Steps between C-alpha positions, in 0.01 A plus 500: 500500500540485125140403440356804667752731326402353167120525572544867577717564191281334233244719320349243265500132400397376159510151343420348163174307455678163549689619810830396348640850508456776757640841577527695827537880468681697771471852630842594349376414145686173483333162442566135563399247235410137572470208271409142580403296193660165597734336750792598282377861435452690830662838555467849649682797352517868606460780250823674607787493751492698822121505521236374731428225252858388504520505877190284518619261236836451677316419822269236354540134588207377288175612349161352414300633203157361431133605446459550880791735565860595462675392819859601577716318758805689635836400638396623844215257517219753435255485212247726331210438258363721223160456333362629166261783569149473351568161350190367315335186637 
């Protein structure tokens, strides 16, 4: 499933303090940027073509970015969550 492949391919997840922007870093050096600042401004963008980040981005159906987690929902019905490591509080 796409969720398991993504979980195994991601090396790190970071987000800004307001959890409006986040980035997933992949084992091939690519990254996938997320932004969700309003209903009108929600997007995901891969760093380059023909990368793990682009393959993940093309497979996304939806994502949720908030203080709890980054959750990705895929076309195959699977989903995966990422959490900030060592988050204060």
